[in-house]
Kinemage of the C-alpha trace (Angstrom):
@kinemage 1
@onewidth
@group {chain A} dominant
@subgroup {mainchain}
@vectorlist {calphas} color= white
{ca met a 1} P -224.438 48.475 147.023
{ca ser a 2} L -221.214 49.618 148.578
{ca gly a 3} L -220.277 52.829 150.328
{ca thr a 4} L -217.440 54.650 152.067
{ca gln a 5} L -217.929 56.795 155.143
{ca ser a 6} L -216.082 60.024 155.844
{ca glu a 7} L -214.538 60.594 159.267
{ca gly a 8} L -216.813 62.374 161.737
{ca ser a 9} L -219.973 61.627 159.750
{ca ser a 10} L -222.426 58.754 159.782
{ca val a 11} L -223.495 59.461 156.188
{ca pro a 12} L -221.676 57.764 153.290
{ca ser a 13} L -219.714 60.347 151.283
{ca arg a 14} L -219.536 58.028 148.266
{ca leu a 15} L -222.073 55.441 147.211
{ca thr a 16} L -221.950 52.897 144.408
{ca trp a 17} L -225.207 51.486 143.133
{ca gly a 18} L -225.362 49.109 140.166
{ca gly a 19} L -221.825 50.030 139.187
{ca ser a 20} L -222.617 53.776 139.060
{ca ser a 21} L -221.146 56.269 141.513
{ca leu a 22} L -223.870 58.390 143.097
{ca gly a 23} L -221.663 60.545 145.277
{ca gly a 24} L -223.854 62.945 147.286
{ca ser a 25} L -227.005 62.695 145.147
{ca leu a 26} L -230.473 62.509 146.663
{ca leu a 27} L -230.691 58.778 145.978
{ca ala a 28} L -227.878 58.293 148.458
{ca met a 29} L -230.249 59.397 151.231
{ca leu a 30} L -232.744 56.709 150.301
{ca thr a 31} L -230.260 53.878 150.035
{ca ala a 32} L -228.038 54.908 152.970
{ca asp a 33} L -229.004 52.546 155.784
{ca asp a 34} L -226.677 54.439 158.113
{ca ile a 35} L -229.160 57.335 158.323
{ca val a 36} L -231.032 56.613 161.543
{ca pro a 37} L -232.669 58.914 164.128
{ca gly a 38} L -229.858 61.025 165.577
{ca ser a 39} L -227.580 60.912 162.518
{ca thr a 40} L -225.518 64.042 161.826
{ca pro a 41} L -225.570 65.477 158.285
{ca ser a 42} L -222.287 66.349 156.667
{ca tyr a 43} L -221.532 69.532 154.737
{ca gln a 44} L -222.082 67.762 151.419
{ca leu a 45} L -225.330 66.138 152.544
{ca cys a 46} L -226.722 69.502 153.705
{ca lys a 47} L -225.904 70.949 150.307
{ca thr a 48} L -227.541 67.954 148.596
{ca ile a 49} L -230.717 68.309 150.663
{ca tyr a 50} L -230.978 72.011 149.852
{ca leu a 51} L -230.328 71.509 146.133
{ca tyr a 52} L -232.394 68.391 145.458
{ca his a 53} L -234.778 67.551 148.297
{ca pro a 54} L -238.332 68.898 147.782
{ca leu a 55} L -238.366 70.217 151.362
{ca gly a 56} L -234.743 71.387 151.440
{ca met a 57} L -235.184 74.873 150.027
{ca lys a 58} L -238.502 75.399 151.822
{ca met a 59} L -237.015 74.590 155.243
{ca ala a 60} L -234.128 76.993 154.673
{ca glu a 61} L -235.879 79.859 152.891
{ca ala a 62} L -239.599 79.842 153.778
{ca pro a 63} L -239.200 81.650 157.156
{ca ile a 64} L -236.852 84.222 155.604
{ca asn a 65} L -239.132 84.828 152.635
{ca leu a 66} L -242.052 85.400 154.971
{ca ala a 67} L -240.004 87.652 157.268
{ca gln a 68} L -238.876 89.800 154.334
{ca ser a 69} L -242.264 89.809 152.613
{ca gln a 70} L -242.820 93.250 154.120
{ca pro a 71} L -240.149 95.961 153.985
{ca arg a 72} L -239.072 97.677 157.172
{ca glu a 73} L -240.634 101.034 157.932
{ca ile a 74} L -237.812 103.575 158.006
{ca lys a 75} L -238.337 106.777 159.959
{ca val a 76} L -235.914 109.557 160.866
{ca pro a 77} L -237.738 111.944 163.231
{ca gly a 78} L -236.684 115.559 162.842
{ca ala a 79} L -235.362 115.019 159.309
{ca pro a 80} L -236.987 115.743 155.934
{ca asp a 81} L -238.747 112.877 154.181
{ca arg a 82} L -235.975 112.823 151.595
{ca val a 83} L -233.601 111.433 154.220
{ca ala a 84} L -235.554 108.210 154.687
{ca glu a 85} L -236.164 107.992 150.933
{ca ala a 86} L -232.430 108.235 150.246
{ca phe a 87} L -231.750 105.434 152.732
{ca asn a 88} L -234.316 103.169 151.067
{ca ala a 89} L -232.904 103.937 147.628
{ca glu a 90} L -229.335 103.091 148.673
{ca trp a 91} L -230.522 99.958 150.503
{ca lys a 92} L -232.113 98.771 147.293
{ca glu a 93} L -229.128 99.826 145.216
{ca ile a 94} L -226.648 97.578 147.040
{ca gly a 95} L -229.178 94.725 147.294
{ca ala a 96} L -228.964 94.496 151.069
{ca asp a 97} L -232.129 92.410 151.417
{ca lys a 98} L -230.798 89.784 149.018
{ca ile a 99} L -227.417 89.617 150.754
{ca ile a 100} L -229.066 89.256 154.178
{ca his a 101} L -231.374 86.576 152.792
{ca asn a 102} L -228.454 84.601 151.363
{ca thr a 103} L -226.383 84.896 154.541
{ca tyr a 104} L -229.091 83.763 156.936
{ca lys a 105} L -230.212 81.058 154.503
{ca gln a 106} L -226.743 79.503 154.465
{ca ala a 107} L -226.606 79.721 158.249
{ca arg a 108} L -229.785 77.631 158.371
{ca ile a 109} L -228.404 75.169 155.819
{ca tyr a 110} L -225.010 74.545 157.436
{ca gly a 111} L -225.208 76.032 160.929
{ca ile a 112} L -223.011 79.093 160.377
{ca ser a 113} L -222.431 81.704 157.682
{ca ser a 114} L -220.612 85.011 157.293
{ca val a 115} L -220.890 88.161 155.209
{ca val a 116} L -217.757 90.253 154.683
{ca leu a 117} L -217.365 93.855 153.541
{ca gly a 118} L -214.734 94.090 150.825
{ca cys a 119} L -213.037 97.244 149.624
{ca val a 120} L -210.953 97.593 146.482
{ca asn a 121} L -208.501 100.137 147.951
{ca thr a 122} L -208.327 98.962 151.597
{ca pro a 123} L -206.712 95.646 152.656
{ca ser a 124} L -209.096 93.211 154.290
{ca glu a 125} L -207.231 93.133 157.615
{ca lys a 126} L -207.640 96.901 158.127
{ca pro a 127} L -210.810 98.761 159.132
{ca ile a 128} L -212.473 101.158 156.717
{ca ala a 129} L -212.763 104.749 157.912
{ca pro a 130} L -216.488 105.628 158.240
{ca glu a 131} L -216.106 108.782 156.166
{ca lys a 132} L -214.729 106.691 153.272
{ca leu a 133} L -217.729 104.365 153.091
{ca ala a 134} L -219.508 106.801 150.768
{ca thr a 135} L -216.674 107.087 148.246
{ca glu a 136} L -214.861 103.722 148.250
{ca arg a 137} L -215.680 100.844 145.911
{ca leu a 138} L -217.315 98.343 148.258
{ca phe a 139} L -218.602 94.820 147.742
{ca phe a 140} L -220.199 92.168 149.932
{ca asn a 141} L -219.403 88.445 149.835
{ca val a 142} L -221.306 85.693 151.610
{ca leu a 143} L -219.046 82.904 152.891
{ca asp a 144} L -220.226 79.413 153.800
{ca pro a 145} L -218.429 77.121 156.311
{ca leu a 146} L -216.190 75.608 153.650
{ca asn a 147} L -214.885 79.079 152.748
{ca thr a 148} L -214.089 79.846 156.401
{ca ala a 149} L -213.075 76.339 157.548
{ca gly a 150} L -210.469 76.530 160.308
{ca ser a 151} L -211.142 80.125 161.364
{ca leu a 152} L -214.589 79.601 162.934
{ca val a 153} L -213.981 76.439 164.970
{ca leu a 154} L -214.524 78.368 168.252
{ca asp a 155} L -212.490 78.120 171.432
{ca gln a 156} L -213.601 75.400 173.907
{ca asp a 157} L -211.523 76.587 176.882
{ca pro a 158} L -214.009 77.636 179.602
{ca asn a 159} L -211.449 80.031 181.105
{ca ser a 160} L -210.664 81.742 177.812
{ca glu a 161} L -211.824 85.233 176.910
{ca thr a 162} L -212.966 83.920 173.529
{ca phe a 163} L -214.809 80.870 174.899
{ca gln a 164} L -217.367 79.869 172.258
{ca lys a 165} L -217.132 83.313 170.645
{ca thr a 166} L -216.399 84.190 167.039
{ca thr a 167} L -213.271 86.289 166.654
{ca gln a 168} L -212.153 86.647 163.050
{ca val a 169} L -212.851 85.269 159.594
{ca thr a 170} L -210.119 83.941 157.333
{ca thr a 171} L -210.691 82.665 153.820
{ca asn a 172} L -208.019 81.570 151.349
{ca gly a 173} L -205.361 82.891 153.720
{ca glu a 174} L -206.876 86.376 153.858
{ca thr a 175} L -208.122 87.666 157.217
{ca tyr a 176} L -210.895 90.268 157.520
{ca his a 177} L -210.991 92.914 160.215
{ca arg a 178} L -213.713 92.258 162.790
{ca ser a 179} L -215.529 95.496 161.911
{ca arg a 180} L -215.958 94.259 158.344
{ca val a 181} L -217.555 90.912 159.202
{ca cys a 182} L -220.946 89.755 160.422
{ca ile a 183} L -221.162 86.102 161.501
{ca val a 184} L -224.515 84.390 161.912
{ca met a 185} L -225.183 81.010 163.534
{ca asn a 186} L -228.350 78.946 163.449
{ca glu a 187} L -228.818 78.175 167.151
{ca glu a 188} L -226.117 78.695 169.758
{ca pro a 189} L -223.039 76.459 170.115
{ca ile a 190} L -223.064 73.624 172.654
{ca tyr a 191} L -219.938 72.832 174.626
{ca ile a 192} L -217.789 70.208 172.867
{ca ser a 193} L -220.491 69.496 170.298
{ca tyr a 194} L -218.859 69.421 166.885
{ca thr a 195} L -221.012 70.299 163.888
{ca ser a 196} L -219.829 68.375 160.833
{ca ser a 197} L -221.709 70.546 158.351
{ca ala a 198} L -220.126 73.752 159.733
{ca phe a 199} L -216.621 72.405 160.477
{ca gly a 200} L -216.582 73.686 164.051
{ca phe a 201} L -218.121 73.777 167.507
{ca val a 202} L -220.791 76.182 166.308
{ca gly a 203} L -224.521 76.215 165.533
{ca arg a 204} L -226.443 73.426 163.832
{ca ser a 205} L -228.084 72.903 160.483
{ca val a 206} L -231.869 73.095 160.309
{ca tyr a 207} L -231.676 69.625 158.723
{ca gln a 208} L -229.867 67.972 161.646
{ca arg a 209} L -232.843 66.901 163.752
{ca ala a 210} L -235.014 66.414 160.661
{ca leu a 211} L -232.577 64.164 158.783
{ca tyr a 212} L -234.467 60.918 159.332
{ca pro a 213} L -237.947 62.234 158.351
{ca leu a 214} L -236.315 63.866 155.332
{ca lys a 215} L -235.127 60.426 154.290
{ca ser a 216} L -238.627 59.055 154.880
{ca phe a 217} L -240.053 61.768 152.655
{ca val a 218} L -237.892 60.547 149.782
{ca gln a 219} L -239.309 57.061 150.348
{ca ser a 220} L -242.839 58.502 150.209
{ca met a 221} L -241.973 59.996 146.820
{ca val a 222} L -240.995 56.533 145.595
{ca thr a 223} L -244.340 55.244 146.866
{ca asp a 224} L -246.175 58.000 145.001
{ca asp a 225} L -244.337 57.065 141.829
{ca met a 226} L -245.258 53.412 142.264
{ca ile a 227} L -248.946 54.259 142.820
{ca thr a 228} L -248.947 56.469 139.730
{ca arg a 229} L -247.460 53.718 137.602
{ca lys a 230} L -249.790 51.028 138.956
{ca ala a 231} L -252.998 53.071 138.993
{ca gly a 232} L -253.545 52.508 135.268
{ca val a 233} L -253.046 48.742 135.316
{ca leu a 234} L -256.044 46.783 134.003
{ca val a 235} L -256.828 43.337 135.399
{ca ala a 236} L -258.680 41.073 132.951
{ca lys a 237} L -260.488 38.194 134.582
{ca met a 238} L -260.732 35.719 131.698
{ca glu a 239} L -262.228 32.272 131.671
{ca ala a 240} L -259.428 29.746 131.907
{ca pro a 241} L -259.189 27.299 128.978
{ca gly a 242} L -259.286 23.555 129.428
{ca ser a 243} L -256.463 21.398 130.606
{ca ile a 244} L -255.211 21.023 127.053
{ca ile a 245} L -254.074 24.407 125.727
{ca asp a 246} L -253.022 24.433 122.140
{ca arg a 247} L -251.194 27.145 120.268
{ca met a 248} L -254.409 28.631 118.847
{ca met a 249} L -255.969 29.135 122.299
{ca gln a 250} L -252.851 30.890 123.501
{ca thr a 251} L -252.948 33.101 120.425
{ca met a 252} L -256.590 34.014 121.000
{ca met a 253} L -256.016 34.961 124.643
{ca gly a 254} L -253.027 37.045 123.653
{ca leu a 255} L -255.065 38.795 120.970
{ca lys a 256} L -257.808 39.581 123.485
{ca arg a 257} L -255.259 41.134 125.888
{ca ala a 258} L -253.774 43.143 123.047
{ca leu a 259} L -257.190 44.491 122.069
{ca leu a 260} L -257.804 45.419 125.714
{ca ala a 261} L -254.511 47.280 125.904
{ca gln a 262} L -255.284 49.256 122.736
{ca ala a 263} L -258.951 49.968 123.515
{ca lys a 264} L -259.945 53.600 124.094
{ca thr a 265} L -263.035 55.799 124.123
{ca asp a 266} L -265.642 54.961 121.448
{ca asn a 267} L -264.221 51.451 121.007
{ca val a 268} L -266.309 48.340 121.598
{ca leu a 269} L -264.667 45.345 123.226
{ca gly a 270} L -266.341 41.974 123.473
{ca ile a 271} L -265.696 39.621 126.409
{ca gly a 272} L -267.319 36.459 127.692
{ca ile a 273} L -270.312 36.467 130.005
{ca thr a 274} L -268.234 35.172 132.920
{ca glu a 275} L -265.282 37.457 132.219
{ca ser a 276} L -264.679 40.951 133.653
{ca ile a 277} L -262.167 43.814 133.380
{ca glu a 278} L -261.160 45.841 136.451
{ca thr a 279} L -258.387 48.152 137.681
{ca leu a 280} L -256.087 47.534 140.629
{ca asn a 281} L -257.757 48.232 143.957
{ca leu a 282} L -255.602 50.956 145.554
{ca asn a 283} L -258.163 52.207 148.081
{ca asn a 284} L -256.200 50.976 151.092
{ca ile a 285} L -253.021 52.631 149.846
{ca asp a 286} L -254.712 56.034 149.820
{ca gly a 287} L -255.351 56.096 153.569
{ca ala a 288} L -251.978 54.700 154.583
{ca gly a 289} L -250.056 56.874 152.114
{ca thr a 290} L -251.781 60.082 153.154
{ca phe a 291} L -251.368 59.277 156.851
{ca ala a 292} L -247.655 58.559 156.436
{ca arg a 293} L -246.979 61.652 154.306
{ca thr a 294} L -248.799 63.938 156.775
{ca asn a 295} L -246.887 62.530 159.732
{ca ile a 296} L -243.570 62.890 157.890
{ca leu a 297} L -244.248 66.577 157.231
{ca lys a 298} L -245.296 67.187 160.840
{ca asn a 299} L -242.226 65.355 162.173
{ca thr a 300} L -240.003 67.385 159.866
{ca ala a 301} L -241.587 70.677 160.963
{ca thr a 302} L -241.312 69.693 164.624
{ca ala a 303} L -237.651 68.789 164.220
{ca ala a 304} L -236.952 72.097 162.474
{ca asp a 305} L -238.991 74.096 165.059
{ca met a 306} L -241.214 75.714 162.447
{ca pro a 307} L -244.986 75.706 161.820
{ca ala a 308} L -246.035 72.663 159.822
{ca val a 309} L -248.258 74.785 157.585
{ca leu a 310} L -245.117 76.313 156.041
{ca leu a 311} L -244.027 72.858 154.846
{ca glu a 312} L -247.444 71.492 153.957
{ca asn a 313} L -247.905 74.357 151.507
{ca glu a 314} L -251.636 74.344 152.142
{ca thr a 315} L -253.756 77.470 152.295
{ca met a 316} L -254.969 78.395 155.760
{ca val a 317} L -258.709 78.404 156.336
{ca gln a 318} L -258.495 82.171 156.783
{ca gly a 319} L -255.759 84.595 155.903
{ca phe a 320} L -253.443 86.673 158.088
{ca gly a 321} L -255.967 89.469 158.268
{ca glu a 322} L -258.484 87.312 160.129
{ca gly a 323} L -256.289 86.626 163.159
{ca thr a 324} L -256.760 82.860 163.217
{ca glu a 325} L -254.667 80.763 165.575
{ca asp a 326} L -252.562 79.455 162.681
{ca ala a 327} L -251.900 83.015 161.556
{ca lys a 328} L -251.010 84.126 165.086
{ca asn a 329} L -248.599 81.231 165.572
{ca ile a 330} L -246.898 81.942 162.253
{ca ala a 331} L -246.708 85.670 163.061
{ca arg a 332} L -245.051 84.961 166.418
{ca tyr a 333} L -242.617 82.577 164.720
{ca ile a 334} L -241.711 85.149 162.058
{ca asp a 335} L -241.178 87.809 164.725
{ca arg a 336} L -238.615 85.495 166.310
{ca val a 337} L -236.949 84.948 162.928
{ca arg a 338} L -236.723 88.712 162.435
{ca asp a 339} L -235.055 89.051 165.823
{ca met a 340} L -232.468 86.452 164.857
{ca met a 341} L -231.811 88.319 161.607
{ca ser a 342} L -231.349 91.660 163.399
{ca pro a 343} L -227.500 91.433 163.635
{ca leu a 344} L -227.345 91.410 159.837
{ca tyr a 345} L -229.542 94.486 159.580
{ca asp a 346} L -227.504 96.200 162.299
{ca phe a 347} L -224.388 95.468 160.225
{ca phe a 348} L -225.804 97.008 157.044
{ca asp a 349} L -227.663 100.016 158.513
{ca pro a 350} L -224.645 102.266 159.301
{ca ile a 351} L -223.003 101.398 155.978
{ca val a 352} L -226.100 102.348 154.023
{ca gln a 353} L -226.554 105.495 156.134
{ca arg a 354} L -223.063 106.717 155.333
{ca arg a 355} L -223.496 106.026 151.613
{ca ala a 356} L -227.011 107.477 151.366
{ca trp a 357} L -226.436 110.547 153.540
{ca asn a 358} L -223.133 111.550 151.969
{ca pro a 359} L -221.791 115.154 151.871
{ca glu a 360} L -223.212 115.784 148.390
{ca phe a 361} L -226.667 114.687 149.535
{ca tyr a 362} L -226.391 116.952 152.580
{ca lys a 363} L -225.552 119.944 150.377
{ca ala a 364} L -228.803 119.345 148.534
{ca ile a 365} L -230.644 119.212 151.873
{ca gln a 366} L -229.052 122.509 152.949
{ca lys a 367} L -230.093 124.088 149.688
{ca ala a 368} L -233.672 122.859 150.055
{ca tyr a 369} L -233.951 123.702 153.770
{ca pro a 370} L -231.589 126.641 154.387
{ca glu a 371} L -233.297 127.878 157.555
{ca glu a 372} L -233.129 124.496 159.286
{ca phe a 373} L -229.809 123.072 158.032
{ca gly a 374} L -227.997 126.032 156.497
{ca lys a 375} L -225.726 126.580 159.498
{ca val a 376} L -225.571 122.950 160.718
{ca lys a 377} L -222.370 121.075 159.902
{ca tyr a 378} L -222.542 117.783 158.033
{ca glu a 379} L -221.151 115.608 160.840
{ca ala a 380} L -223.584 117.092 163.369
{ca ala a 381} L -226.592 116.492 161.116
{ca leu a 382} L -225.408 112.981 160.279
{ca ala a 383} L -224.998 112.086 163.953
{ca lys a 384} L -228.455 113.472 164.701
{ca trp a 385} L -230.034 111.433 161.893
{ca gln a 386} L -228.229 108.270 162.912
{ca asn a 387} L -229.345 108.638 166.526
{ca ala a 388} L -232.943 109.287 165.454
{ca phe a 389} L -232.956 106.463 162.880
{ca asn a 390} L -235.766 104.011 163.536
{ca ala a 391} L -236.496 100.849 161.522
{ca thr a 392} L -239.496 98.744 162.518
{ca trp a 393} L -241.109 95.661 161.037
{ca pro a 394} L -244.809 95.890 160.212
{ca ser a 395} L -247.015 93.252 161.772
{ca leu a 396} L -247.980 90.259 159.665
{ca leu a 397} L -251.416 90.321 161.279
{ca lys a 398} L -253.436 93.058 159.626
{ca glu a 399} L -256.734 94.004 161.179
{ca pro a 400} L -259.723 94.595 158.885
{ca asp a 401} L -260.668 98.204 158.150
{ca ser a 402} L -263.728 97.979 160.397
{ca glu a 403} L -261.538 97.288 163.431
{ca arg a 404} L -258.917 99.853 162.456
{ca val a 405} L -261.597 102.536 162.223
{ca lys a 406} L -262.627 101.799 165.802
{ca val a 407} L -259.015 102.120 166.976
{ca asp a 408} L -258.580 105.417 165.111
{ca asp a 409} L -261.791 106.718 166.629
{ca ile a 410} L -260.602 105.923 170.160
{ca lys a 411} L -257.246 107.601 169.498
{ca leu a 412} L -258.928 110.707 168.131
{ca arg a 413} L -261.267 110.968 171.112
{ca ala a 414} L -258.271 110.693 173.438
{ca ala a 415} L -256.469 113.478 171.543
{ca val a 416} L -259.521 115.754 171.791
{ca ala a 417} L -259.782 115.007 175.521
{ca val a 418} L -256.146 115.994 176.040
{ca phe a 419} L -256.706 119.210 174.099
{ca ser a 420} L -259.802 120.089 176.146
{ca ala a 421} L -257.959 119.498 179.414
{ca leu a 422} L -254.885 121.582 178.556
{ca gln a 423} L -256.012 124.429 176.299
{ca gln a 424} L -257.109 126.786 179.112
{ca thr a 425} L -253.787 126.503 180.955
{ca leu a 426} L -251.331 127.054 178.086
{ca asp a 427} L -249.757 130.195 176.705
{ca pro a 428} L -250.247 130.992 172.983
{ca glu a 429} L -246.955 129.332 171.965
{ca asn a 430} L -247.668 126.006 173.661
{ca lys a 431} L -251.348 126.144 172.704
{ca ala a 432} L -250.280 126.397 169.062
{ca arg a 433} L -248.090 123.330 169.517
{ca leu a 434} L -250.982 121.494 171.152
{ca val a 435} L -253.278 122.297 168.228
{ca ala a 436} L -250.575 121.175 165.778
{ca trp a 437} L -250.322 117.889 167.689
{ca val a 438} L -254.095 117.392 167.424
{ca ala a 439} L -253.902 118.169 163.705
{ca asp a 440} L -251.199 115.524 163.265
{ca ser a 441} L -253.372 113.045 165.134
{ca val a 442} L -256.259 113.803 162.789
{ca thr a 443} L -254.009 113.392 159.756
{ca asp a 444} L -252.815 110.003 160.984
{ca thr a 445} L -256.382 108.669 161.016
{ca glu a 446} L -256.474 108.055 157.281
{ca leu a 447} L -259.530 105.817 157.480
{ca leu a 448} L -261.560 108.528 159.210
{ca phe a 449} L -260.297 111.547 157.258
{ca ser a 450} L -258.971 111.148 153.746
{ca thr a 451} L -257.841 114.799 153.553
{ca pro a 452} L -255.007 116.017 155.807
{ca leu a 453} L -255.649 118.815 158.298
{ca val a 454} L -253.142 121.620 157.671
{ca leu a 455} L -252.919 124.560 160.073
{ca asp a 456} L -251.016 127.827 159.959
{ca ile a 457} L -249.053 127.512 163.191
{ca asp a 458} L -247.640 131.056 162.964
{ca ala a 459} L -251.164 132.474 162.708
{ca leu a 460} L -252.222 130.414 165.715
{ca arg a 461} L -249.413 131.852 167.823
{ca asp a 462} L -250.456 135.455 167.038
{ca tyr a 463} L -254.199 134.831 167.244
{ca glu a 464} L -256.075 136.580 170.069
{ca pro a 465} L -259.679 135.517 170.697
{ca gln a 466} L -262.212 138.300 170.631
{ca gln a 467} L -263.620 139.305 173.983
{ca pro a 468} L -267.378 139.653 174.623
{ca gly a 469} L -268.695 143.032 173.426
{ca met a 470} L -265.708 143.694 171.143
{ca gly a 471} L -267.801 143.351 167.995
{ca gly a 472} L -267.307 140.965 165.143
{ca pro a 473} L -267.043 140.723 161.422
{ca pro a 474} L -269.335 142.740 159.181
{ca gly a 475} L -272.804 141.326 159.018
{ca gly a 476} L -273.383 141.009 162.755
{ca gly a 477} L -272.855 138.065 165.041
{ca gly a 478} L -269.786 139.573 166.646
{ca glu a 479} L -271.067 139.209 170.188
{ca lys a 480} L -271.782 135.511 169.720
{ca gln a 481} L -268.412 134.844 168.124
{ca gly a 482} L -266.540 136.720 170.782
{ca gly a 483} L -268.260 134.693 173.450
{ca glu a 484} L -266.839 131.434 172.070
{ca gly a 485} L -263.328 132.779 172.366
{ca asn a 486} L -261.441 129.744 171.075
{ca val a 487} L -262.068 129.703 167.320
{ca met a 488} L -258.874 128.669 165.537
{ca pro a 489} L -258.236 129.344 161.813
{ca phe a 490} L -257.730 126.118 159.872
{ca lys a 491} L -258.561 124.510 156.603
{ca met a 492} L -258.629 120.952 155.273
{ca gly a 493} L -256.153 120.008 152.624
{ca gly a 494} L -254.133 123.223 152.381
{ca ala a 495} L -252.505 126.089 154.225
{ca ala a 496} L -254.672 128.503 156.145
């Protein structure tokens, strides 16, 4: 075996084995003796691990897949439901989730990654006017460190304004304006710590600390292959012939071994009384192999700072809805991953807002809601929606319905208590608003009430309770009804 080592890397960039060039294949990891604890993976080795190593894709993508397993809950208070629906439709149309997934995935693979906003009619070095985002032909490209090599090295001057800060992205001699770029690093840069896989003093690959256990995992795969091949070996304990072995005896022993090799179910094989046929005893290998494989996975997860259960691919004793400790730890970890992905979502949100809430869409809103938006200008409504825009991640831990019913019951009791405390001190206008708030609280408790509570707010404002002695509806009972004095008209499931 012979190998050549690239400058700045302890991993051979070219390996020759048995006269065949392996280059950056997975076998190079197994046969590269230079990979020791503390070795730094190169760009090519990180790509090889992701493409070929059984744990490579899982380490890079499993946290992102779990973080994006639930869509964000988009709310725009004070706006019609169609506004949030239009945002979700445009988000899906441009494939924002996929682009974010690919960008953050490559940041985990290499240590840094970038997504750029391209425009057919606007040069890359110029910003795009916000009002043109809805009409221009836009595209998004995800750039890995090799595409941006040289432009994201980062300044190491402690007195510089750009000390360890990303400034601009250049690829193939074309520079992108800072407003059209979002750069993501896996971990923060360390002073004068060069990352070979990212070609700069930037973040680090998720494989860097786990490189040695990743190599050990490949060796465990070789062991598994050996056990599989040896598990079916039959050992025939035959009576040894005398000291003089003639050709016929050798032929007979060979024939007996051949019959043993060809024997299968329903066959009858005759052997001597003192002879026996057994398989290889691999009982000791089972304990050692399982122990080593488990430790390798745990070491890899520890090095990558992720829960081991994500790599072990084993089902938890109880699911996320049961609130087990494993589930809680994974939920906390995914919350941290979502926080680290937030710059990408912040980059896409205003772009999608401008494209979804375009002037044509706003004309349709004005037509559907003339009293509310008929006299409001587009820019004013857009600014109001953008300021009210709220995107939240749902929790991975889902409580069972029995517990959620208890929570809803407590909330409803609190709402009724607030109503009881304030109703006697409010004027008809504010009392109507208070009742509407209680109705909304009732509607939100879907597990308690399956039918929404809809009230006629205008009728509540004009409603005057009957006074004692004022009479009542035909049929009697007016005195009793007037004494209650706080009966409000409402109906379940429809307008009053």
